[in-house]
VEXMI-559706 format. One record per residue: residue in three letters; residue number from 0; z, y, x of N, C-alpha, C in turn. Coordinates in steps of 0.2 Angstrom, whole numbers, plus 5000, padded with zeros to 4 digits. Example, Ala and Ser with C-alpha at 12.3 -4.5 7.8 and 13.67 -1.06 7.14 Angstrom:
<rs>
+------+-----+------+--------+-------+------+---------+--------+------+--------+-------+
| rest |  nr |  nup | nnorth | neast | caup | canorth | caeast |  cup | cnorth | ceast |
+------+-----+------+--------+-------+------+---------+--------+------+--------+-------+
|  ALA |   0 | 5039 |   4972 |  5066 | 5039 |    4978 |   5062 | 5039 |   4984 |  5066 |
|  SER |   1 | 5035 |   4989 |  5064 | 5036 |    4995 |   5068 | 5039 |   5000 |  5064 |
+------+-----+------+--------+-------+------+---------+--------+------+--------+-------+
</rs>
This chain:
<rs>
+------+-----+------+--------+-------+------+---------+--------+------+--------+-------+
| rest |  nr |  nup | nnorth | neast | caup | canorth | caeast |  cup | cnorth | ceast |
+------+-----+------+--------+-------+------+---------+--------+------+--------+-------+
|  MET |   0 | 4643 |   5814 |  6844 | 4644 |    5811 |   6837 | 4643 |   5803 |  6838 |
|  ARG |   1 | 4648 |   5800 |  6835 | 4648 |    5792 |   6835 | 4643 |   5789 |  6831 |
|  ASN |   2 | 4639 |   5784 |  6834 | 4635 |    5780 |   6830 | 4639 |   5774 |  6827 |
|  PHE |   3 | 4638 |   5773 |  6821 | 4642 |    5767 |   6818 | 4638 |   5761 |  6817 |
|  LYS |   4 | 4641 |   5755 |  6817 | 4638 |    5749 |   6816 | 4640 |   5746 |  6809 |
|  ILE |   5 | 4637 |   5741 |  6807 | 4638 |    5738 |   6800 | 4646 |   5735 |  6800 |
|  GLU |   6 | 4648 |   5733 |  6806 | 4655 |    5731 |   6806 | 4660 |   5736 |  6804 |
|  ASP |   7 | 4659 |   5743 |  6806 | 4663 |    5748 |   6805 | 4663 |   5749 |  6797 |
|  ILE |   8 | 4657 |   5749 |  6794 | 4657 |    5750 |   6787 | 4661 |   5744 |  6783 |
|  LEU |   9 | 4659 |   5738 |  6785 | 4663 |    5733 |   6782 | 4670 |   5733 |  6782 |
|  ARG |  10 | 4673 |   5736 |  6788 | 4680 |    5736 |   6789 | 4683 |   5742 |  6785 |
|  GLU |  11 | 4679 |   5747 |  6783 | 4681 |    5753 |   6779 | 4681 |   5751 |  6772 |
|  ALA |  12 | 4676 |   5747 |  6770 | 4674 |    5746 |   6763 | 4680 |   5743 |  6759 |
|  GLN |  13 | 4682 |   5746 |  6754 | 4688 |    5744 |   6750 | 4685 |   5739 |  6744 |
|  CYS |  14 | 4683 |   5733 |  6746 | 4680 |    5729 |   6741 | 4681 |   5722 |  6743 |
|  SER |  15 | 4679 |   5717 |  6738 | 4679 |    5710 |   6739 | 4675 |   5708 |  6745 |
|  GLU |  16 | 4676 |   5701 |  6747 | 4671 |    5698 |   6752 | 4664 |   5697 |  6749 |
|  ASN |  17 | 4664 |   5696 |  6742 | 4657 |    5695 |   6739 | 4654 |   5702 |  6739 |
|  ASP |  18 | 4657 |   5708 |  6738 | 4654 |    5714 |   6738 | 4652 |   5716 |  6745 |
|  LYS |  19 | 4656 |   5714 |  6750 | 4654 |    5715 |   6757 | 4648 |   5711 |  6759 |
|  GLU |  20 | 4646 |   5705 |  6756 | 4640 |    5702 |   6757 | 4634 |   5706 |  6754 |
|  ILE |  21 | 4635 |   5709 |  6749 | 4630 |    5713 |   6746 | 4628 |   5719 |  6751 |
|  ILE |  22 | 4634 |   5722 |  6753 | 4633 |    5728 |   6758 | 4629 |   5725 |  6765 |
|  LYS |  23 | 4631 |   5719 |  6767 | 4627 |    5716 |   6773 | 4620 |   5715 |  6771 |
|  GLU |  24 | 4619 |   5713 |  6765 | 4612 |    5712 |   6763 | 4608 |   5718 |  6763 |
|  ALA |  25 | 4611 |   5723 |  6760 | 4608 |    5730 |   6760 | 4607 |   5732 |  6767 |
|  TYR |  26 | 4611 |   5731 |  6772 | 4610 |    5733 |   6779 | 4604 |   5729 |  6782 |
|  ASP |  27 | 4604 |   5723 |  6780 | 4598 |    5719 |   6783 | 4592 |   5721 |  6781 |
|  PHE |  28 | 4591 |   5723 |  6774 | 4585 |    5725 |   6771 | 4583 |   5732 |  6774 |
|  ALA |  29 | 4588 |   5737 |  6775 | 4587 |    5743 |   6777 | 4585 |   5743 |  6785 |
|  TYR |  30 | 4588 |   5738 |  6789 | 4586 |    5737 |   6796 | 4579 |   5735 |  6796 |
|  GLU |  31 | 4577 |   5730 |  6792 | 4571 |    5727 |   6792 | 4565 |   5733 |  6791 |
|  LYS |  32 | 4567 |   5736 |  6786 | 4562 |    5742 |   6784 | 4561 |   5747 |  6788 |
|  HIS |  33 | 4567 |   5749 |  6792 | 4567 |    5755 |   6796 | 4566 |   5753 |  6804 |
|  CYS |  34 | 4565 |   5746 |  6805 | 4565 |    5744 |   6812 | 4561 |   5747 |  6817 |
|  ASN |  35 | 4555 |   5750 |  6815 | 4550 |    5753 |   6820 | 4551 |   5760 |  6819 |
|  GLN |  36 | 4555 |   5763 |  6816 | 4556 |    5770 |   6815 | 4561 |   5773 |  6819 |
|  LYS |  37 | 4560 |   5779 |  6821 | 4564 |    5783 |   6826 | 4566 |   5790 |  6822 |
|  ARG |  38 | 4572 |   5792 |  6824 | 4574 |    5799 |   6822 | 4571 |   5804 |  6826 |
|  LYS |  39 | 4571 |   5810 |  6825 | 4569 |    5815 |   6829 | 4572 |   5815 |  6836 |
|  SER |  40 | 4578 |   5813 |  6836 | 4582 |    5812 |   6842 | 4579 |   5807 |  6847 |
|  GLY |  41 | 4575 |   5803 |  6844 | 4573 |    5797 |   6848 | 4577 |   5790 |  6847 |
|  GLU |  42 | 4582 |   5791 |  6843 | 4587 |    5785 |   6842 | 4584 |   5781 |  6836 |
|  PRO |  43 | 4586 |   5775 |  6836 | 4583 |    5771 |   6830 | 4585 |   5774 |  6823 |
|  TYR |  44 | 4581 |   5774 |  6818 | 4582 |    5777 |   6812 | 4588 |   5774 |  6809 |
|  ILE |  45 | 4590 |   5768 |  6810 | 4595 |    5764 |   6806 | 4602 |   5768 |  6807 |
|  ILE |  46 | 4602 |   5772 |  6812 | 4609 |    5775 |   6814 | 4610 |   5780 |  6808 |
|  HIS |  47 | 4605 |   5783 |  6805 | 4606 |    5788 |   6799 | 4609 |   5784 |  6793 |
|  PRO |  48 | 4606 |   5779 |  6790 | 4609 |    5776 |   6785 | 4616 |   5773 |  6786 |
|  LEU |  49 | 4617 |   5771 |  6792 | 4624 |    5768 |   6794 | 4629 |   5774 |  6794 |
|  PHE |  50 | 4627 |   5780 |  6796 | 4632 |    5785 |   6796 | 4633 |   5787 |  6789 |
|  VAL |  51 | 4628 |   5788 |  6785 | 4629 |    5790 |   6778 | 4633 |   5785 |  6774 |
|  SER |  52 | 4632 |   5778 |  6776 | 4636 |    5773 |   6773 | 4643 |   5773 |  6775 |
|  TYR |  53 | 4644 |   5775 |  6781 | 4651 |    5775 |   6784 | 4655 |   5781 |  6780 |
|  VAL |  54 | 4652 |   5786 |  6779 | 4655 |    5792 |   6776 | 4657 |   5790 |  6769 |
|  VAL |  55 | 4652 |   5787 |  6765 | 4654 |    5786 |   6758 | 4659 |   5780 |  6758 |
|  SER |  56 | 4659 |   5776 |  6763 | 4665 |    5770 |   6763 | 4672 |   5774 |  6765 |
|  LYS |  57 | 4672 |   5779 |  6769 | 4678 |    5782 |   6770 | 4680 |   5786 |  6764 |
|  MET |  58 | 4676 |   5788 |  6760 | 4678 |    5792 |   6754 | 4681 |   5787 |  6749 |
|  GLY |  59 | 4680 |   5780 |  6750 | 4683 |    5775 |   6746 | 4679 |   5774 |  6740 |
|  LEU |  60 | 4672 |   5775 |  6741 | 4667 |    5773 |   6736 | 4666 |   5766 |  6735 |
|  ASP |  61 | 4663 |   5764 |  6730 | 4662 |    5757 |   6728 | 4656 |   5754 |  6732 |
|  VAL |  62 | 4655 |   5747 |  6731 | 4649 |    5743 |   6734 | 4643 |   5746 |  6732 |
|  VAL |  63 | 4642 |   5749 |  6726 | 4635 |    5751 |   6724 | 4633 |   5757 |  6728 |
|  THR |  64 | 4638 |   5762 |  6729 | 4637 |    5768 |   6733 | 4636 |   5766 |  6741 |
|  ILE |  65 | 4640 |   5762 |  6743 | 4639 |    5760 |   6750 | 4633 |   5757 |  6752 |
|  SER |  66 | 4631 |   5752 |  6747 | 4624 |    5749 |   6748 | 4618 |   5754 |  6747 |
|  ALA |  67 | 4619 |   5758 |  6742 | 4614 |    5763 |   6741 | 4613 |   5768 |  6747 |
|  ALA |  68 | 4619 |   5769 |  6750 | 4619 |    5774 |   6756 | 4614 |   5770 |  6762 |
|  LEU |  69 | 4615 |   5764 |  6762 | 4611 |    5760 |   6767 | 4604 |   5760 |  6766 |
|  LEU |  70 | 4603 |   5760 |  6759 | 4596 |    5760 |   6757 | 4592 |   5766 |  6755 |
|  HIS |  71 | 4596 |   5772 |  6756 | 4594 |    5778 |   6753 | 4587 |   5781 |  6755 |
|  ASP |  72 | 4585 |   5779 |  6761 | 4578 |    5781 |   6763 | 4573 |   5776 |  6763 |
|  VAL |  73 | 4574 |   5770 |  6760 | 4569 |    5765 |   6761 | 4563 |   5766 |  6756 |
|  ILE |  74 | 4564 |   5769 |  6750 | 4559 |    5771 |   6746 | 4555 |   5777 |  6748 |
|  GLU |  75 | 4558 |   5782 |  6751 | 4555 |    5788 |   6753 | 4551 |   5787 |  6759 |
|  ASP |  76 | 4554 |   5783 |  6764 | 4552 |    5783 |   6771 | 4549 |   5776 |  6773 |
|  THR |  77 | 4548 |   5771 |  6769 | 4546 |    5765 |   6771 | 4541 |   5762 |  6766 |
|  THR |  78 | 4539 |   5756 |  6767 | 4534 |    5753 |   6762 | 4538 |   5750 |  6756 |
|  ALA |  79 | 4544 |   5750 |  6756 | 4548 |    5748 |   6751 | 4547 |   5752 |  6744 |
|  THR |  80 | 4547 |   5749 |  6739 | 4546 |    5752 |   6732 | 4553 |   5752 |  6728 |
|  TYR |  81 | 4553 |   5756 |  6723 | 4559 |    5755 |   6718 | 4560 |   5748 |  6716 |
|  ASP |  82 | 4554 |   5745 |  6714 | 4554 |    5738 |   6712 | 4557 |   5733 |  6717 |
|  ASP |  83 | 4555 |   5734 |  6723 | 4558 |    5730 |   6728 | 4566 |   5730 |  6728 |
|  VAL |  84 | 4568 |   5736 |  6728 | 4575 |    5737 |   6728 | 4579 |   5735 |  6722 |
|  TYR |  85 | 4575 |   5736 |  6716 | 4578 |    5734 |   6710 | 4578 |   5726 |  6710 |
|  GLN |  86 | 4573 |   5723 |  6712 | 4573 |    5715 |   6712 | 4578 |   5712 |  6716 |
|  LYS |  87 | 4579 |   5715 |  6722 | 4584 |    5713 |   6727 | 4591 |   5714 |  6725 |
|  PHE |  88 | 4592 |   5721 |  6723 | 4599 |    5723 |   6722 | 4601 |   5725 |  6715 |
|  GLY |  89 | 4597 |   5725 |  6711 | 4599 |    5726 |   6704 | 4598 |   5734 |  6702 |
|  GLU |  90 | 4598 |   5735 |  6695 | 4597 |    5741 |   6692 | 4602 |   5747 |  6695 |
|  GLU |  91 | 4608 |   5745 |  6696 | 4613 |    5751 |   6697 | 4612 |   5753 |  6704 |
|  ILE |  92 | 4611 |   5749 |  6709 | 4610 |    5751 |   6716 | 4603 |   5755 |  6716 |
|  ALA |  93 | 4598 |   5752 |  6713 | 4591 |    5755 |   6714 | 4591 |   5762 |  6710 |
|  GLY |  94 | 4595 |   5762 |  6705 | 4596 |    5769 |   6702 | 4599 |   5774 |  6706 |
|  VAL |  95 | 4604 |   5773 |  6710 | 4607 |    5777 |   6714 | 4602 |   5779 |  6720 |
|  VAL |  96 | 4599 |   5774 |  6723 | 4594 |    5775 |   6728 | 4588 |   5780 |  6725 |
|  GLU |  97 | 4586 |   5778 |  6719 | 4580 |    5782 |   6716 | 4583 |   5789 |  6715 |
|  GLY |  98 | 4589 |   5790 |  6713 | 4592 |    5797 |   6712 | 4592 |   5802 |  6718 |
|  VAL |  99 | 4592 |   5799 |  6724 | 4592 |    5803 |   6730 | 4585 |   5803 |  6733 |
|  THR | 100 | 4581 |   5799 |  6731 | 4574 |    5799 |   6734 | 4570 |   5805 |  6732 |
|  LYS | 101 | 4567 |   5809 |  6737 | 4563 |    5815 |   6735 | 4556 |   5812 |  6732 |
|  LEU | 102 | 4553 |   5817 |  6729 | 4547 |    5816 |   6726 | 4542 |   5815 |  6731 |
|  LYS | 103 | 4536 |   5812 |  6730 | 4531 |    5811 |   6735 | 4527 |   5818 |  6735 |
|  LYS | 104 | 4524 |   5819 |  6741 | 4520 |    5825 |   6741 | 4515 |   5825 |  6736 |
|  SER | 105 | 4513 |   5831 |  6733 | 4508 |    5832 |   6728 | 4505 |   5838 |  6729 |
|  PHE | 106 | 4501 |   5840 |  6723 | 4498 |    5846 |   6723 | 4502 |   5853 |  6723 |
|  LEU | 107 | 4509 |   5852 |  6722 | 4513 |    5857 |   6722 | 4514 |   5861 |  6729 |
|  THR | 108 | 4516 |   5867 |  6728 | 4518 |    5871 |   6735 | 4525 |   5868 |  6737 |
|  ASN | 109 | 4526 |   5870 |  6743 | 4533 |    5868 |   6746 | 4539 |   5870 |  6741 |
|  GLU | 110 | 4538 |   5876 |  6739 | 4544 |    5879 |   6735 | 4544 |   5875 |  6728 |
|  GLN | 111 | 4538 |   5874 |  6725 | 4538 |    5870 |   6719 | 4541 |   5863 |  6720 |
|  MET | 112 | 4539 |   5860 |  6725 | 4541 |    5853 |   6727 | 4549 |   5853 |  6728 |
|  LYS | 113 | 4551 |   5858 |  6731 | 4559 |    5859 |   6732 | 4562 |   5860 |  6725 |
|  GLU | 114 | 4559 |   5864 |  6721 | 4562 |    5865 |   6715 | 4562 |   5858 |  6710 |
|  GLU | 115 | 4557 |   5855 |  6711 | 4556 |    5848 |   6707 | 4561 |   5843 |  6710 |
|  ASN | 116 | 4562 |   5843 |  6716 | 4567 |    5839 |   6719 | 4574 |   5840 |  6717 |
|  TYR | 117 | 4576 |   5847 |  6717 | 4582 |    5849 |   6714 | 4583 |   5846 |  6707 |
|  LYS | 118 | 4578 |   5848 |  6703 | 4579 |    5845 |   6696 | 4580 |   5838 |  6695 |
|  LYS | 119 | 4576 |   5834 |  6699 | 4577 |    5827 |   6699 | 4584 |   5825 |  6702 |
|  LEU | 120 | 4586 |   5828 |  6707 | 4593 |    5826 |   6710 | 4598 |   5828 |  6704 |
|  PHE | 121 | 4598 |   5834 |  6701 | 4603 |    5836 |   6697 | 4603 |   5832 |  6690 |
|  HIS | 122 | 4597 |   5830 |  6688 | 4597 |    5825 |   6683 | 4600 |   5819 |  6684 |
|  ALA | 123 | 4598 |   5816 |  6690 | 4601 |    5810 |   6692 | 4609 |   5810 |  6693 |
|  MET | 124 | 4611 |   5816 |  6695 | 4618 |    5817 |   6696 | 4622 |   5818 |  6689 |
|  GLU | 125 | 4619 |   5820 |  6684 | 4622 |    5820 |   6678 | 4623 |   5813 |  6675 |
|  LYS | 126 | 4619 |   5809 |  6677 | 4619 |    5802 |   6675 | 4624 |   5798 |  6679 |
|  ASP | 127 | 4625 |   5800 |  6685 | 4629 |    5796 |   6690 | 4631 |   5800 |  6696 |
|  VAL | 128 | 4638 |   5802 |  6696 | 4640 |    5807 |   6701 | 4639 |   5804 |  6708 |
|  ARG | 129 | 4639 |   5797 |  6709 | 4638 |    5794 |   6715 | 4632 |   5797 |  6719 |
|  VAL | 130 | 4627 |   5799 |  6715 | 4621 |    5801 |   6718 | 4622 |   5807 |  6722 |
|  ILE | 131 | 4626 |   5812 |  6720 | 4627 |    5818 |   6724 | 4632 |   5817 |  6729 |
|  LEU | 132 | 4637 |   5812 |  6728 | 4641 |    5811 |   6734 | 4637 |   5807 |  6740 |
|  LEU | 133 | 4633 |   5803 |  6738 | 4628 |    5800 |   6743 | 4624 |   5806 |  6747 |
|  LYS | 134 | 4621 |   5810 |  6742 | 4617 |    5816 |   6745 | 4621 |   5820 |  6750 |
|  LEU | 135 | 4627 |   5821 |  6748 | 4632 |    5826 |   6752 | 4633 |   5822 |  6759 |
|  ALA | 136 | 4634 |   5816 |  6759 | 4635 |    5812 |   6765 | 4629 |   5812 |  6769 |
|  ASP | 137 | 4623 |   5811 |  6766 | 4616 |    5812 |   6769 | 4615 |   5819 |  6773 |
|  ARG | 138 | 4617 |   5824 |  6769 | 4616 |    5831 |   6771 | 4621 |   5832 |  6777 |
|  LEU | 139 | 4627 |   5829 |  6777 | 4632 |    5830 |   6783 | 4628 |   5827 |  6789 |
|  HIS | 140 | 4625 |   5821 |  6789 | 4622 |    5819 |   6795 | 4616 |   5823 |  6797 |
|  ASN | 141 | 4612 |   5825 |  6792 | 4607 |    5829 |   6794 | 4609 |   5836 |  6797 |
|  VAL | 142 | 4615 |   5839 |  6795 | 4617 |    5845 |   6798 | 4619 |   5843 |  6805 |
|  TYR | 143 | 4623 |   5838 |  6806 | 4625 |    5836 |   6813 | 4619 |   5835 |  6818 |
|  THR | 144 | 4613 |   5834 |  6815 | 4607 |    5832 |   6820 | 4602 |   5838 |  6819 |
|  LEU | 145 | 4604 |   5843 |  6817 | 4599 |    5849 |   6816 | 4596 |   5851 |  6823 |
|  GLN | 146 | 4599 |   5850 |  6828 | 4597 |    5852 |   6835 | 4590 |   5849 |  6837 |
|  TYR | 147 | 4589 |   5843 |  6834 | 4582 |    5840 |   6836 | 4576 |   5842 |  6832 |
|  LEU | 148 | 4577 |   5847 |  6827 | 4572 |    5850 |   6823 | 4569 |   5856 |  6826 |
|  ASP | 149 | 4563 |   5858 |  6824 | 4561 |    5865 |   6826 | 4565 |   5870 |  6822 |
|  ARG | 150 | 4564 |   5876 |  6825 | 4568 |    5882 |   6822 | 4567 |   5883 |  6815 |
|  LYS | 151 | 4561 |   5883 |  6813 | 4560 |    5884 |   6806 | 4563 |   5879 |  6801 |
|  LYS | 152 | 4563 |   5873 |  6803 | 4566 |    5868 |   6799 | 4574 |   5868 |  6799 |
|  GLN | 153 | 4576 |   5870 |  6805 | 4584 |    5871 |   6806 | 4586 |   5876 |  6801 |
|  ILE | 154 | 4583 |   5882 |  6801 | 4585 |    5888 |   6796 | 4584 |   5885 |  6789 |
|  SER | 155 | 4579 |   5882 |  6787 | 4578 |    5880 |   6780 | 4583 |   5875 |  6778 |
|  ILE | 156 | 4585 |   5870 |  6782 | 4590 |    5865 |   6780 | 4597 |   5869 |  6780 |
|  ALA | 157 | 4598 |   5873 |  6785 | 4605 |    5876 |   6786 | 4606 |   5881 |  6780 |
|  LYS | 158 | 4601 |   5885 |  6778 | 4601 |    5889 |   6772 | 4603 |   5885 |  6765 |
|  GLU | 159 | 4599 |   5880 |  6765 | 4600 |    5875 |   6759 | 4607 |   5872 |  6759 |
|  THR | 160 | 4609 |   5871 |  6764 | 4616 |    5868 |   6765 | 4621 |   5873 |  6763 |
|  VAL | 161 | 4621 |   5879 |  6765 | 4626 |    5884 |   6764 | 4625 |   5886 |  6756 |
|  GLU | 162 | 4619 |   5887 |  6754 | 4618 |    5889 |   6747 | 4619 |   5884 |  6742 |
|  ILE | 163 | 4617 |   5878 |  6743 | 4618 |    5873 |   6738 | 4623 |   5867 |  6739 |
|  TYR | 164 | 4622 |   5864 |  6745 | 4626 |    5858 |   6746 | 4633 |   5859 |  6747 |
|  ALA | 165 | 4635 |   5864 |  6751 | 4642 |    5866 |   6753 | 4646 |   5868 |  6746 |
|  PRO | 166 | 4643 |   5872 |  6742 | 4646 |    5874 |   6736 | 4647 |   5868 |  6731 |
|  ILE | 167 | 4642 |   5864 |  6731 | 4643 |    5858 |   6727 | 4649 |   5854 |  6729 |
|  ALA | 168 | 4650 |   5853 |  6736 | 4655 |    5849 |   6738 | 4662 |   5853 |  6736 |
|  GLY | 169 | 4662 |   5859 |  6737 | 4668 |    5863 |   6735 | 4670 |   5862 |  6727 |
|  LYS | 170 | 4664 |   5862 |  6723 | 4665 |    5862 |   6716 | 4668 |   5855 |  6714 |
|  LEU | 171 | 4666 |   5850 |  6718 | 4669 |    5843 |   6717 | 4676 |   5842 |  6721 |
|  GLY | 172 | 4679 |   5847 |  6724 | 4685 |    5847 |   6727 | 4685 |   5844 |  6734 |
|  LEU | 173 | 4679 |   5843 |  6737 | 4679 |    5840 |   6743 | 4679 |   5846 |  6748 |
|  ASN | 174 | 4684 |   5849 |  6749 | 4685 |    5856 |   6753 | 4683 |   5855 |  6760 |
|  SER | 175 | 4686 |   5849 |  6763 | 4685 |    5848 |   6770 | 4677 |   5847 |  6771 |
|  LEU | 176 | 4674 |   5843 |  6767 | 4667 |    5842 |   6768 | 4663 |   5849 |  6767 |
|  GLU | 177 | 4665 |   5853 |  6762 | 4662 |    5859 |   6761 | 4663 |   5864 |  6767 |
|  ASN | 178 | 4668 |   5864 |  6770 | 4669 |    5867 |   6777 | 4665 |   5865 |  6782 |
|  VAL | 179 | 4665 |   5858 |  6783 | 4661 |    5855 |   6789 | 4653 |   5857 |  6788 |
|  LEU | 180 | 4651 |   5856 |  6781 | 4644 |    5858 |   6780 | 4643 |   5865 |  6782 |
|  GLU | 181 | 4647 |   5870 |  6779 | 4646 |    5877 |   6780 | 4646 |   5879 |  6788 |
|  ILE | 182 | 4651 |   5876 |  6791 | 4652 |    5878 |   6799 | 4646 |   5875 |  6802 |
|  GLY | 183 | 4644 |   5869 |  6801 | 4638 |    5866 |   6804 | 4632 |   5869 |  6803 |
|  ALA | 184 | 4631 |   5871 |  6797 | 4624 |    5875 |   6795 | 4624 |   5882 |  6798 |
|  GLU | 185 | 4630 |   5885 |  6798 | 4630 |    5892 |   6800 | 4629 |   5893 |  6807 |
|  ARG | 186 | 4631 |   5888 |  6811 | 4629 |    5888 |   6818 | 4622 |   5889 |  6819 |
|  PHE | 187 | 4617 |   5887 |  6815 | 4610 |    5887 |   6816 | 4608 |   5894 |  6813 |
|  LEU | 188 | 4611 |   5896 |  6808 | 4609 |    5903 |   6805 | 4611 |   5909 |  6809 |
|  ASN | 189 | 4617 |   5908 |  6812 | 4620 |    5914 |   6816 | 4618 |   5914 |  6823 |
|  ASN | 190 | 4614 |   5909 |  6826 | 4613 |    5909 |   6833 | 4605 |   5909 |  6834 |
|  ASN | 191 | 4602 |   5914 |  6836 | 4595 |    5915 |   6836 | 4593 |   5911 |  6843 |
|  ASP | 192 | 4597 |   5909 |  6847 | 4595 |    5906 |   6853 | 4594 |   5898 |  6852 |
|  LYS | 193 | 4596 |   5896 |  6846 | 4596 |    5888 |   6845 | 4588 |   5886 |  6845 |
+------+-----+------+--------+-------+------+---------+--------+------+--------+-------+
</rs>
C-alpha cells in the first residue's frame, strides 16, 4: 500500500490556492501533534491522516473535509483539544473533527462505550454528512492495516466494518468502497491463520 505525502493531497484537492494553504496548515498542525507517535506497523503516525485525507480528496470533497481528515485524530490521540482546533481552523473544520472523535474512556463497559460512540457518530452525521465520509476513509485505512493488530482486535474491527461501515457506504451509493471494505474485512473473519 502506498504512503501519501501532502503534495499528493494538494495535487488532488479541487480547491483554490487559498484553500490549499488551509490544507497545508492542517497538515503542519497534525504533523507537529503526531510527530512522536508511531502506528502499530512502526511507521510514523502521520501516514494515517495523510491516507485518509488523500481518499477524501479523491472523492472530490471540500477543503473542510480534507483538512478535517488530516486533523481527525489530533483531539483523540494527542494533547490537542477541540478548542485548539477551533481557534486555529474555525468552527466548521473543528465540528467535523469532533464528529469523528471517539469519546474518552470512562466508567462504561467496552460495549456501552462502543454504543455511545455510534450514537455520537450518527448524531454528527445527521448534522453533516462529511463526518461519515471521513469516517469511511478512516476505516478503509484501518482495514488495510489490520495485520498489525492482535487477533481479537482484528476480528472486532473486521466485524464492525462488515456489519456497520460497509453497509453505510452502500447506502450512500459508494459501492466500490463498500466492496473494498467488505473484502478487506472478510479476509480477517474468514482466515483463522491470520
